Backbone bond lengths (Angstrom), bond angles and torsions (degrees), N, CA, C in turn:
res aa  C-N    CA-C-N  psi(-1)  N-CA   C-N-CA  omega(-1)  CA-C   N-CA-C  phi
1 M - - - 1.471 - - 1.524 109.36 -
2 S 1.324 116.37 129.17 1.461 121.03 178.81 1.523 111.17 -62.32
3 D 1.347 116.05 154.03 1.463 118.53 176.46 1.526 111.94 -74.22
4 I 1.336 116.54 -1.48 1.465 120.93 173.57 1.526 110.27 -86.81
5 L 1.312 117.03 -27.56 1.458 121.97 -171.37 1.527 111.17 -105.46
6 I 1.325 115.00 158.46 1.462 121.50 174.02 1.521 108.23 -141.50
7 T 1.322 116.24 143.01 1.457 120.59 178.77 1.529 110.09 -85.25
8 P 1.338 117.81 160.51 1.462 119.80 175.56 1.526 112.98 -57.00
9 D 1.328 117.19 -42.93 1.463 119.47 -178.62 1.525 111.60 -64.62
10 A 1.336 116.60 -38.60 1.463 119.78 178.89 1.517 111.10 -67.04
11 L 1.321 116.89 -39.05 1.468 120.09 177.29 1.526 109.95 -66.24
12 A 1.313 117.38 -44.27 1.466 120.25 179.09 1.525 110.73 -59.05
13 A 1.331 117.02 -37.91 1.464 120.56 179.21 1.522 110.87 -66.33
14 L 1.339 117.05 -42.24 1.465 120.57 177.70 1.528 110.64 -59.74
15 L 1.319 115.75 -44.86 1.465 119.70 -178.96 1.529 111.16 -65.46
16 A 1.324 116.19 -39.17 1.469 119.98 -179.36 1.523 111.77 -68.28
17 E 1.335 116.54 -32.24 1.469 120.62 -178.50 1.522 112.03 -79.54
18 G 1.331 116.78 -10.95 1.451 119.53 -179.63 1.506 113.95 75.59
19 D 1.340 117.17 22.04 1.461 120.48 177.51 1.528 110.16 -65.73
20 P 1.349 117.87 156.21 1.467 120.17 178.78 1.526 111.19 -71.57
21 V 1.333 115.78 85.16 1.456 121.62 -179.11 1.524 108.64 -127.70
22 R 1.314 115.96 134.66 1.461 122.13 177.38 1.522 107.94 -115.17
23 V 1.320 116.92 125.02 1.457 122.53 -178.53 1.525 108.74 -102.68
24 L 1.336 115.41 129.54 1.459 121.54 -177.70 1.522 110.15 -117.54
25 D 1.314 116.64 128.33 1.469 124.38 177.63 1.524 107.47 -95.75
26 V 1.334 116.54 113.61 1.463 121.64 -173.16 1.528 109.79 -117.24
27 R 1.312 116.65 51.52 1.470 119.11 -178.86 1.523 110.52 -73.91
28 W 1.321 114.45 126.39 1.468 122.95 -177.61 1.515 107.47 -163.82
29 R 1.321 115.44 146.58 1.462 120.09 169.64 1.523 108.07 -153.77
30 L 1.316 116.14 158.86 1.460 120.85 -173.08 1.521 111.92 -58.39
31 D 1.327 117.11 -38.80 1.464 119.68 -176.95 1.527 112.80 -88.39
32 R 1.338 117.33 -7.50 1.460 121.63 179.67 1.532 108.21 -151.17
33 P 1.340 115.88 74.79 1.465 118.90 -169.73 1.515 115.63 -68.75
34 D 1.338 118.58 -22.03 1.454 120.34 -179.45 1.522 109.86 -95.97
35 G 1.327 115.83 103.81 1.462 120.15 -178.42 1.509 114.36 -89.89
36 R 1.331 118.00 6.99 1.464 119.58 -176.51 1.538 113.39 -61.19
37 P 1.333 120.16 -42.32 1.473 117.80 179.20 1.531 112.90 -57.04
38 E 1.329 117.19 -41.20 1.464 120.18 178.01 1.533 110.37 -67.52
39 Y 1.318 116.69 -38.53 1.466 120.85 176.91 1.528 110.78 -59.80
40 L 1.317 117.33 -47.57 1.460 120.74 -178.05 1.525 111.62 -63.59
41 A 1.336 115.71 -30.15 1.465 119.96 -178.59 1.528 112.47 -75.11
42 G 1.325 117.35 -19.07 1.455 119.19 178.73 1.512 111.98 168.44
43 H 1.347 117.08 121.91 1.462 121.48 -178.59 1.519 109.30 -145.03
44 I 1.316 116.27 168.05 1.459 121.28 176.36 1.524 108.37 -60.73
45 P 1.326 118.19 133.67 1.465 120.13 -177.28 1.536 112.68 -52.60
46 G 1.320 114.85 128.65 1.451 120.76 179.15 1.510 114.91 87.80
47 A 1.330 117.80 -7.96 1.471 120.50 -176.67 1.522 110.90 -69.84
48 V 1.321 115.78 141.85 1.455 123.67 178.11 1.520 108.42 -103.73
49 F 1.329 117.39 136.90 1.453 120.09 179.62 1.523 110.71 -77.17
50 V 1.342 115.93 137.39 1.461 122.95 177.50 1.523 108.16 -123.09
51 S 1.317 116.58 127.54 1.460 121.56 176.42 1.516 109.48 -87.33
52 L 1.320 116.66 114.74 1.463 119.70 179.41 1.522 110.57 -61.79
53 D 1.328 117.59 -45.08 1.466 120.61 -177.24 1.515 112.39 -63.73
54 H 1.325 118.07 -36.65 1.463 120.63 -173.12 1.526 113.47 -99.42
55 D 1.328 117.82 -30.57 1.457 120.41 -174.12 1.524 113.78 -104.21
56 L 1.322 117.17 -27.80 1.457 120.83 -174.71 1.521 112.37 -110.50
57 A 1.333 116.14 15.32 1.461 121.22 178.76 1.518 109.18 -151.31
58 A 1.320 115.02 150.99 1.461 121.17 171.69 1.522 108.02 -94.70
59 H 1.317 116.92 177.90 1.459 121.29 -179.49 1.520 108.18 -135.55
60 G 1.327 116.02 107.07 1.455 121.20 -177.82 1.510 111.82 -124.82
61 E 1.311 115.19 -145.39 1.457 121.20 178.20 1.526 109.98 -80.41
62 P 1.350 117.83 157.21 1.466 119.63 176.50 1.524 112.93 -53.98
63 T 1.327 116.56 -31.50 1.463 120.05 179.89 1.533 112.41 -70.13
64 D 1.342 117.33 -8.78 1.464 121.00 173.97 1.522 112.03 -88.28
65 G 1.338 117.55 -13.02 1.452 121.65 -174.10 1.516 111.66 97.17
66 R 1.337 115.86 169.30 1.468 120.06 -175.23 1.519 113.94 -77.84
67 H 1.324 117.65 -28.22 1.461 121.13 -177.78 1.528 110.56 -133.11
68 P 1.332 117.88 66.60 1.470 118.44 175.24 1.524 110.39 -59.93
69 L 1.310 116.27 154.74 1.463 119.62 178.82 1.525 110.10 -64.89
70 P 1.328 117.74 143.69 1.466 120.08 -178.10 1.527 111.73 -71.08
71 E 1.319 115.87 153.62 1.456 120.63 171.74 1.526 108.71 -67.22
72 V 1.332 116.09 145.14 1.460 119.69 -173.95 1.521 112.24 -63.40
73 A 1.341 118.02 -34.52 1.469 119.67 -180.00 1.521 111.07 -65.01
74 A 1.338 116.45 -42.00 1.463 120.53 178.98 1.524 110.54 -67.35
75 L 1.330 116.56 -40.38 1.463 120.33 179.15 1.528 110.60 -65.36
76 Q 1.305 117.33 -41.56 1.465 120.44 179.26 1.527 111.27 -62.63
77 A 1.340 116.71 -41.45 1.467 119.55 177.67 1.521 110.53 -62.03
78 A 1.338 116.66 -41.07 1.460 120.38 178.96 1.526 110.78 -66.39
79 A 1.334 116.94 -44.45 1.465 120.75 -178.75 1.526 111.17 -62.16
80 R 1.319 117.08 -37.81 1.469 119.38 176.56 1.528 109.92 -67.48
81 R 1.316 116.97 -36.85 1.465 120.51 177.20 1.530 111.02 -63.43
82 W 1.319 116.79 -31.72 1.465 120.79 178.20 1.527 111.94 -77.54
83 G 1.329 117.22 -5.41 1.447 120.47 177.30 1.508 114.93 92.22
84 I 1.324 119.21 14.05 1.463 121.69 -176.33 1.527 110.52 -81.61
85 G 1.322 115.06 132.98 1.454 122.28 174.62 1.510 110.44 -115.20
86 D 1.322 116.87 163.27 1.467 120.65 176.59 1.525 109.57 -59.77
87 G 1.324 115.76 132.34 1.457 120.92 179.08 1.508 114.95 90.89
88 D 1.337 117.86 -7.64 1.467 120.38 179.03 1.522 111.00 -69.29
89 T 1.320 115.97 146.28 1.458 121.63 164.31 1.525 107.65 -81.84
90 V 1.317 116.73 136.42 1.457 121.72 178.66 1.522 108.25 -118.16
91 V 1.321 116.97 129.50 1.460 122.11 177.11 1.524 108.11 -117.09
92 V 1.321 116.42 128.39 1.464 122.01 -178.43 1.525 109.56 -116.11
93 Y 1.325 115.55 145.28 1.467 119.46 177.97 1.520 109.61 -151.91
94 D 1.340 114.75 163.74 1.459 121.59 173.53 1.524 107.27 -142.45
95 D 1.318 117.02 -162.70 1.468 120.24 177.06 1.520 110.68 -122.35
96 L 1.370 116.38 27.38 1.462 120.75 -174.13 1.527 110.25 -142.63
97 S 1.325 116.93 60.12 1.467 122.33 174.27 1.524 113.60 57.15
98 S 1.337 116.55 26.43 1.473 123.67 177.07 1.522 113.83 70.21
99 L 1.333 118.10 18.38 1.463 120.08 -178.40 1.522 111.86 -64.60
100 S 1.328 117.97 -43.09 1.466 119.54 178.31 1.524 111.69 -89.19
101 A 1.323 118.27 -28.95 1.461 119.99 175.76 1.518 110.70 -60.80
102 A 1.331 117.01 -33.53 1.463 119.98 179.19 1.525 111.37 -65.08
103 R 1.338 117.14 -32.32 1.473 119.04 174.81 1.523 109.99 -62.58
104 A 1.318 117.56 -43.17 1.466 120.67 177.56 1.518 110.44 -63.17
105 W 1.330 116.70 -42.72 1.470 119.72 177.44 1.518 110.21 -57.17
106 W 1.345 117.21 -46.81 1.464 120.35 -176.27 1.524 110.84 -64.73
107 V 1.316 117.15 -48.13 1.460 121.30 -176.17 1.525 110.84 -63.21
108 L 1.326 117.45 -44.36 1.457 120.55 -176.98 1.529 111.84 -73.71
109 T 1.316 117.34 -36.36 1.464 120.25 175.91 1.523 110.38 -66.73
110 D 1.313 116.21 -42.62 1.468 119.84 177.23 1.525 111.45 -62.25
111 A 1.336 116.44 -27.93 1.467 121.17 -179.20 1.523 112.87 -84.61
112 G 1.334 117.63 2.48 1.451 120.01 172.17 1.514 116.16 101.47
113 I 1.332 119.05 3.74 1.472 119.59 175.06 1.526 107.52 -75.51
114 A 1.309 116.02 121.03 1.462 120.85 -167.81 1.520 113.91 -75.17
115 D 1.318 117.68 -29.75 1.461 120.32 -173.98 1.525 109.93 -127.71
116 V 1.324 115.36 87.40 1.465 121.94 175.62 1.518 107.33 -113.81
117 R 1.314 116.85 128.50 1.467 121.79 -178.01 1.524 110.05 -121.23
118 I 1.313 115.32 149.22 1.463 122.62 173.60 1.525 107.77 -104.05
119 L 1.317 116.71 130.24 1.463 120.63 175.78 1.527 107.99 -69.89
120 D 1.322 116.40 106.47 1.463 120.51 -174.60 1.529 110.13 -68.97
121 G 1.328 115.33 128.00 1.454 120.28 -176.48 1.516 112.99 92.37
122 A 1.346 116.38 -4.56 1.467 122.98 174.77 1.533 111.50 62.49
123 L 1.323 116.08 -162.83 1.465 120.69 -174.37 1.521 111.79 -62.17
124 R 1.320 116.95 -30.96 1.462 120.28 179.95 1.523 111.11 -60.66
125 A 1.337 117.48 -36.95 1.463 120.60 179.21 1.522 110.52 -66.56
126 W 1.339 116.11 -37.01 1.465 120.44 178.89 1.527 110.77 -63.08
127 T 1.321 116.96 -48.99 1.464 119.84 -178.42 1.524 111.08 -71.08
128 A 1.347 117.54 -33.69 1.461 120.06 178.04 1.525 111.32 -64.80
129 A 1.336 116.45 -26.43 1.462 120.71 177.58 1.528 111.96 -81.07
130 G 1.331 116.98 1.92 1.457 121.05 178.70 1.513 113.95 78.41
131 L 1.322 116.56 19.39 1.465 120.93 -177.99 1.523 110.62 -89.41
132 P 1.330 117.69 151.27 1.470 120.16 -169.50 1.522 114.00 -81.81
133 L 1.328 113.99 161.11 1.464 123.10 170.92 1.522 107.97 -117.67
134 E 1.332 115.45 160.38 1.455 120.22 170.63 1.522 108.70 -129.16
135 R 1.320 115.39 157.20 1.459 121.50 -178.16 1.531 110.11 -103.52
136 G 1.339 114.72 164.98 1.455 120.15 174.85 1.512 113.10 88.37
137 D 1.334 114.80 -176.29 1.459 121.86 -175.50 1.527 110.56 -94.80
138 V 1.319 116.25 150.93 1.461 122.88 174.02 1.523 107.33 -117.68
139 V 1.315 116.15 122.88 1.470 121.53 177.51 1.525 106.98 -118.12
140 P 1.323 117.89 100.92 1.464 120.26 -174.11 1.526 112.38 -79.81
141 T 1.304 115.41 166.87 1.460 120.88 169.11 1.523 107.93 -66.11
142 P 1.326 118.84 130.68 1.472 120.06 -177.25 1.531 111.96 -56.43
143 G 1.324 114.80 144.13 1.457 120.72 177.81 1.516 111.50 -95.50
144 S 1.318 115.30 -175.40 1.467 119.92 -177.39 1.522 111.82 -134.93
145 V 1.340 117.09 28.66 1.457 120.78 -177.49 1.530 110.69 -61.28
146 T 1.322 116.16 145.67 1.463 122.47 174.42 1.523 108.04 -112.46
147 L 1.324 116.25 123.59 1.456 121.67 -176.60 1.523 111.14 -110.86
148 S 1.312 115.05 154.96 1.454 122.34 172.39 1.528 106.75 -129.85
149 T 1.292 118.27 -153.88 1.462 118.64 179.90 1.518 109.81 -155.12
150 G 1.341 115.40 163.92 1.453 120.21 175.70 1.504 116.02 88.20
151 H 1.338 117.83 22.46 1.459 120.64 -179.03 1.527 112.67 -86.35
152 L 1.330 117.90 -11.84 1.458 122.48 175.32 1.528 109.19 -121.87
153 A 1.326 115.85 157.25 1.460 120.57 -175.02 1.526 110.95 -86.59
154 Q 1.318 115.13 140.01 1.460 121.44 175.30 1.515 109.69 -140.31
155 V 1.329 115.75 168.66 1.463 120.88 177.85 1.513 109.86 -127.97
156 S 1.329 115.43 151.50 1.461 122.82 175.15 1.523 109.51 -84.25
157 I 1.313 116.31 177.56 1.467 120.84 179.04 1.526 110.55 -62.78
158 D 1.339 117.36 -38.81 1.465 119.96 178.60 1.519 111.29 -69.46
159 E 1.317 116.65 -40.12 1.463 119.80 178.74 1.520 111.36 -67.80
160 A 1.344 117.05 -32.87 1.468 120.12 176.11 1.520 110.32 -63.80
161 A 1.333 116.76 -42.74 1.458 120.79 178.62 1.523 110.97 -61.79
162 E 1.335 116.21 -40.37 1.461 120.59 -179.80 1.518 111.18 -67.13
163 L 1.337 116.57 -42.28 1.464 119.52 179.44 1.520 111.97 -65.43
164 A 1.321 116.63 -36.55 1.466 119.98 178.42 1.519 110.85 -60.75
165 A 1.334 116.14 -28.33 1.457 120.61 -178.73 1.522 113.32 -91.30
166 S 1.357 116.87 -32.73 1.460 119.05 -170.38 1.527 114.59 -119.37
167 G 1.314 117.36 -13.65 1.461 120.70 -179.80 1.505 109.88 -131.17
168 A 1.325 117.19 -123.57 1.464 121.35 176.30 1.521 108.78 -139.64
169 L 1.326 115.95 119.02 1.454 122.58 170.67 1.519 106.40 -109.40
170 L 1.316 116.35 114.45 1.455 121.51 -174.00 1.523 109.11 -97.64
171 D 1.326 117.07 114.59 1.457 123.60 175.96 1.526 106.92 -91.24
172 V 1.342 116.58 115.76 1.460 119.78 -170.23 1.525 112.79 -104.22
173 R 1.346 117.09 18.09 1.462 120.33 176.06 1.526 110.62 -75.53
174 A 1.333 115.30 172.35 1.463 121.21 176.39 1.533 109.72 -61.23
175 P 1.334 117.57 146.45 1.466 120.54 -176.08 1.523 114.33 -55.35
176 E 1.344 117.58 -37.31 1.465 118.93 -177.81 1.524 112.24 -68.13
177 R 1.322 116.99 -30.10 1.466 119.34 174.99 1.529 110.08 -75.04
178 Y 1.311 117.02 -41.75 1.466 121.08 176.64 1.527 110.37 -57.49
179 R 1.330 117.01 -44.38 1.461 120.74 -178.09 1.528 112.54 -71.95
180 G 1.338 116.89 -14.92 1.457 120.11 -179.78 1.515 113.84 85.48
181 E 1.329 117.36 16.76 1.467 120.24 -179.37 1.525 111.45 -78.38
182 V 1.326 116.50 -30.11 1.465 122.31 177.07 1.523 108.35 -139.45
183 E 1.302 116.68 151.33 1.460 121.91 172.75 1.518 108.11 -151.39
184 P 1.332 116.95 97.20 1.464 120.83 -171.56 1.514 115.36 -76.12
185 I 1.341 118.71 -14.76 1.460 117.70 -170.05 1.524 115.01 -143.28
186 D 1.312 118.86 -31.28 1.462 120.98 -176.71 1.527 111.60 -93.05
187 P 1.359 118.33 159.56 1.463 120.89 -168.21 1.523 115.57 -72.17
188 R 1.332 118.31 -21.33 1.463 120.61 178.10 1.514 109.58 -133.03
189 A 1.314 115.91 150.81 1.463 121.31 -179.34 1.520 110.02 -102.43
190 G 1.330 115.31 149.01 1.458 120.25 177.97 1.511 111.26 127.68
191 H 1.348 115.72 -154.59 1.460 120.14 -178.29 1.522 110.42 -146.15
192 I 1.318 115.30 166.36 1.458 121.64 176.91 1.529 108.33 -66.67
193 P 1.329 118.13 126.69 1.472 119.16 -179.46 1.528 111.92 -54.44
194 G 1.318 115.03 128.59 1.456 121.27 -179.44 1.515 114.33 96.45
195 A 1.331 117.38 -14.74 1.469 120.14 -178.54 1.525 110.82 -70.34
196 L 1.327 115.52 141.95 1.464 122.45 176.49 1.521 109.32 -93.57
197 N 1.322 117.07 150.13 1.463 119.84 -179.48 1.527 111.02 -108.25
198 S 1.336 115.17 127.99 1.465 121.68 174.90 1.518 107.46 -152.31
199 P 1.341 118.12 90.95 1.468 121.10 -174.53 1.531 111.92 -55.39
200 T 1.318 116.03 130.90 1.464 119.44 -175.29 1.523 112.49 -69.13
201 T 1.327 117.95 -18.37 1.468 119.65 176.21 1.524 111.45 -61.47
202 G 1.330 117.83 -20.52 1.455 121.00 177.34 1.514 114.02 -81.36
203 N 1.334 116.38 -2.70 1.465 120.09 179.72 1.525 113.10 -86.68
204 V 1.339 116.43 -1.06 1.464 121.09 177.14 1.526 108.88 -124.28
205 D 1.319 114.95 161.27 1.460 119.22 179.36 1.533 110.44 -88.59
206 A 1.324 115.73 -172.24 1.465 120.13 -176.04 1.519 112.61 -64.21
207 D 1.321 117.28 -20.56 1.464 121.55 178.75 1.528 112.61 -95.31
208 G 1.338 116.33 5.28 1.458 119.74 178.50 1.513 114.45 82.03
209 R 1.326 118.35 12.11 1.463 121.62 178.01 1.524 109.41 -93.53
210 F 1.323 116.38 144.34 1.466 120.05 178.79 1.522 110.37 -62.16
211 L 1.331 114.98 142.81 1.458 120.18 176.81 1.528 110.13 -65.86
212 A 1.302 116.06 163.11 1.465 121.79 177.40 1.522 109.80 -64.48
213 P 1.338 118.12 152.47 1.471 120.71 -177.86 1.525 113.96 -52.16
214 E 1.333 117.10 -43.50 1.464 119.09 -178.29 1.523 111.87 -66.20
215 D 1.325 116.83 -34.57 1.469 119.87 178.23 1.527 110.69 -71.33
216 L 1.322 117.10 -36.78 1.463 120.10 176.31 1.524 110.75 -66.82
217 R 1.326 117.22 -41.97 1.469 119.63 178.12 1.518 111.16 -59.50
218 A 1.330 116.07 -42.68 1.463 119.87 179.28 1.530 110.99 -65.18
219 R 1.307 116.20 -39.11 1.466 120.20 -179.54 1.527 111.05 -65.46
220 F 1.318 117.09 -42.85 1.461 119.71 179.90 1.525 111.21 -69.61
221 A 1.325 117.14 -37.17 1.460 120.05 176.72 1.525 110.69 -61.82
222 E 1.325 116.10 -41.06 1.468 120.57 178.88 1.526 111.58 -63.55
223 A 1.343 116.29 -31.62 1.473 120.44 178.66 1.516 112.30 -76.12
224 G 1.338 117.30 -12.09 1.458 120.21 178.65 1.512 114.54 108.73
225 V 1.332 117.17 12.33 1.465 120.93 -179.68 1.520 108.98 -87.67
226 D 1.320 116.30 121.33 1.455 122.96 176.38 1.520 107.66 -92.64
227 A 1.318 117.02 119.89 1.462 121.02 -175.64 1.522 112.49 -59.59
228 A 1.345 117.16 -21.53 1.462 120.36 -178.60 1.523 112.68 -89.52
229 S 1.330 117.63 -6.27 1.463 121.55 -176.59 1.522 110.46 -110.67
230 P 1.342 118.23 157.50 1.464 120.63 179.23 1.527 111.21 -63.15
231 V 1.329 115.97 144.93 1.458 121.33 177.58 1.524 108.82 -138.78
232 A 1.322 115.28 136.83 1.465 121.44 173.63 1.513 107.93 -127.87
233 V 1.334 115.66 158.92 1.459 120.53 -177.43 1.526 110.45 -120.65
234 S 1.330 114.39 143.15 1.458 122.57 -178.64 1.518 108.22 -138.64
235 C 1.338 116.25 153.63 1.468 120.54 176.70 1.522 107.57 -145.61
236 G 1.336 116.76 -138.57 1.452 119.66 175.99 1.517 111.79 -80.29
237 S 1.343 116.20 -49.17 1.469 118.58 -176.45 1.520 113.38 -144.40
238 G 1.314 117.76 19.76 1.453 120.77 176.69 1.515 115.14 94.04
239 V 1.333 118.23 0.04 1.466 120.76 -179.20 1.526 110.36 -83.92
240 T 1.327 117.41 -62.90 1.468 118.23 -178.55 1.522 112.00 -71.29
241 A 1.324 118.18 -19.78 1.466 119.82 172.84 1.527 110.10 -61.96
242 S 1.334 117.13 -32.77 1.462 120.27 176.67 1.529 110.33 -63.18
243 H 1.318 116.78 -35.17 1.463 122.25 177.66 1.528 110.07 -64.39
244 A 1.336 116.24 -44.03 1.462 120.12 177.46 1.521 111.14 -67.13
245 F 1.324 117.00 -35.63 1.462 121.69 175.30 1.531 109.54 -57.03
246 V 1.328 116.52 -46.60 1.467 121.12 178.27 1.523 109.98 -60.86
247 A 1.320 117.14 -45.45 1.465 120.44 -179.18 1.528 111.14 -61.14
248 L 1.324 116.79 -41.13 1.467 120.44 177.87 1.521 111.17 -64.19
249 R 1.336 116.76 -39.79 1.461 119.84 177.64 1.534 110.42 -64.16
250 I 1.326 116.88 -42.67 1.465 120.16 177.83 1.525 110.42 -60.89
251 A 1.341 115.78 -34.64 1.461 120.95 179.69 1.526 112.96 -75.08
252 G 1.336 116.82 -6.70 1.453 119.95 178.33 1.506 114.49 93.95
253 L 1.334 118.30 9.25 1.452 121.95 178.47 1.531 109.98 -93.89
254 T 1.330 115.46 171.87 1.467 121.82 -178.46 1.522 108.53 -120.87
255 P 1.327 117.94 83.88 1.468 120.94 -174.38 1.523 112.68 -84.21
256 R 1.322 114.66 167.95 1.453 123.28 170.22 1.527 107.75 -125.42
257 L 1.308 116.33 151.96 1.470 121.72 -177.89 1.519 110.04 -104.57
258 Y 1.331 116.61 135.55 1.456 121.12 169.81 1.530 106.91 -99.77
259 P 1.326 118.72 94.84 1.468 120.94 -172.46 1.525 114.19 -61.71
260 G 1.329 117.65 -38.12 1.463 119.69 -178.06 1.509 113.11 -68.46
261 S 1.329 116.30 -36.11 1.460 124.05 177.12 1.536 112.33 50.25
262 W 1.339 116.02 -155.57 1.464 119.50 -173.66 1.526 112.20 -62.82
263 S 1.313 117.96 -30.99 1.467 119.67 -178.79 1.521 111.29 -64.86
264 Q 1.309 118.05 -30.32 1.465 120.50 174.50 1.525 110.70 -80.09
265 W 1.321 116.00 -50.60 1.463 120.61 -176.32 1.530 111.28 -56.45
266 S 1.319 117.19 -45.22 1.471 121.12 -174.75 1.524 112.56 -71.38
267 N 1.334 117.25 -14.30 1.463 121.15 177.11 1.528 112.47 -91.80
268 H 1.309 117.30 4.32 1.462 122.50 175.16 1.531 107.72 -109.87
269 P 1.337 118.96 98.98 1.460 121.33 -174.95 1.521 114.08 -59.20
270 D 1.333 116.94 -20.70 1.463 119.75 -179.04 1.529 112.22 -80.56
271 R 1.314 117.45 -10.52 1.459 120.27 -179.07 1.522 110.25 -85.72
272 P 1.345 118.34 132.72 1.468 120.26 -178.95 1.520 112.08 -70.92
273 V 1.324 115.94 157.99 1.460 122.84 -179.68 1.523 109.07 -129.67
274 A 1.307 116.43 136.61 1.464 121.84 173.89 1.527 108.59 -110.06
275 T 1.314 115.96 150.09 1.457 121.83 175.69 1.519 109.59 -130.65
276 G 1.325 115.28 167.66 1.444 119.57 -179.07 1.517 112.18 92.60
277 P 1.341 117.03 179.27 1.461 120.76 -172.27 1.529 114.43 -81.09
278 N 1.324 118.17 -11.41 1.459 121.29 -177.04 1.529 110.97 -96.52
279 P 1.346 117.05 152.08 1.463 119.46 -178.22 1.525 113.78 -55.78
280 V 1.328 117.92 -40.16 1.474 121.17 -178.12 1.527 109.10 -116.86
């Protein structure tokens, strides 16, 4: 098991032992961004709800993208509200194969929290293990964590363009969006010229658990990623790219995140767009 991931049984043991662990429920999806109703209906005991749109993203101009990274001061205030203290283990989960939980992992790890884990298999794995849920809201005692920023690697829009030409920029959206056949939310359809397509949904198995490191390495190699060359990940707005970032780390690679992703690129009319199944 990767040091990024945690199993339901291991999490249950931590909670039973009373270790300093804070569990965050990060349910979100593109078609239903507010996961609070589902959280209130049933969540891991003690878990605090986190709004991806409000807590794990800033809100700027369209040219910044749909989910810019949050300012560290705002993130620190939110993390203290969730009850996180310095030295705590933080476990994040969702109900969608860890696609949004990975965004929380990336943001909190980048902010300097040393031990952030993703519940592998998401909430379904917890319930499949016969572990209990509780209803209602959890309001913890405020924490006192101190956050910084810049602990993980990322690229700017210009650096993403350069990597697409000279290294590997992995576009992890669905193939039809990459090809430009559909675009449900951003102003232009297609992909960054030179970007490779490898949907991040293929990085987990049918139960939503991440594939084994060797299987992930083979999958990325097949997509055109050279382990010896720089690689960055892009998606629609930086959320599912975080999931691919995690998968690359599990595979033993050293990825960088393009936070603005297609939502930023497509809002810059001067940036070229490619369509079809080929990178260029």
